[in-house]
N, C-alpha and C positions, 0 to 999 in steps of 0.2 A: 760628486758622489751623492750629496743630499738631493740634488736636482733629479737624479734618476729615481730615487725613492719617492719623491713627490710626484713624479710622473706616473709611477706604478700605483701610488695611492689614488691619484686622480682617476686613473683608468679603472681601478677596483671600485671606487665609488660610482663611477659612470656605469659600470656593469650592474651594480645594485639598482641603479635607476632604471636601466634597461629591463632588469628582472621585474621591476614593479609595473612598468608601463607597456611593455611589448609582450603580447600573448605568444606563448610557444618558447619563451626563454626561461630557464629555471636555473637558479644558482642556489646551492644548498645552504651556504653560510659565508661569512666574511673571509675566512681563510681560503675557501675555494675561489672567491673573487680575487684575492691577492695572487693566488697561484695562476689563475686565468689571466690576470693582467701581465704577469711575467711571461707566460707562454705567448700571449698576443704580441708582446714586444719582440720575442725571438722569431715568431712566425713572420712578423712584419719586416724584421731585419734580414732574414735569410731566405724565406720562401717568396715573399712579395716581389722582389726584383726579377726573379726567374719567371714567375707567372705574368708579370707586366710585359716583359719582352715577348713571351710566347703569345700573349693575347693582344699584342699591339695592333695587328690588322683588324681584328674584331672590334677593338675599342675605337679604332679610326672609322670603321664602317658605321658604327652606332653613334658616332659623334660624342664619344666619351661615356655613354650610358652603361656600357659593359663594365665600367669601373665599379658601379654599384654591385654588380654580380660578383666581381672579383673580391670586393670587400666582404661580401657574404660568405664566399668560399673560404677566405682566410679566417674569419671568425668561426665558421663551422669546423675547420681543421683544429683550431684551438679547443673547441668544445669536445672534440673526439679525444684529445690528449688529456684534458683535465677531468678528473672524477669530481662529480658534484656540479658540473656545468653542462647543461644540455640545451640544444636548439632543435625545435620541431616545427615544421611548416614553412611555407613559402613566405608568409608575412614576417615571420621572425628572421628569415634569411635575408630579406631586403631591408626591413625597418630597423633591426637591431644595430647594424653598423652605423646607420645614420644617427640614431639617438645617442649611441656611444660616442660618436665623433663630436656632437654638439656638447654633451656633458663633459667629456674630457677636456675639450678646448676651453669651456667656461671655467672649469676648476683650475686648469693650468694657468689661465690668465688671472684668476683670483689669487692664486699663490704668488704669482709674479708681482701683482700690484701690492700685495701686503709685504713684499720683500722677504718672504719666507725662502730660506735656502741661499740667500745672498750674504756674503760676508762683507762687512764694511771695512774700507781701507782707512788706516790711521796715519 
């Protein structure tokens, strides 16, 4: 359970980094980033598999490059649902998921290396 909360926290912090460095992405405050992280988790769990199957031929034809567009679509869907989180422009649509992915991966690995969220066996 703590692992899920750490993943949400890492995604929220990643969203704040995206807000800082990617023009066209605006997050109002930290609670909006936390809510957006939860919504991104649900969107990735329920909508992503359907869109991946539907876009498989296009992804195959573009040698996987369409997956960047698919990630942008999923992040845009989350921005529609969450108040205080907006995405405007093509640059935000393509760059925001890439930066978010790098930041979230880095933070999740950091938490894992520090042993946060792991219980020690006695």
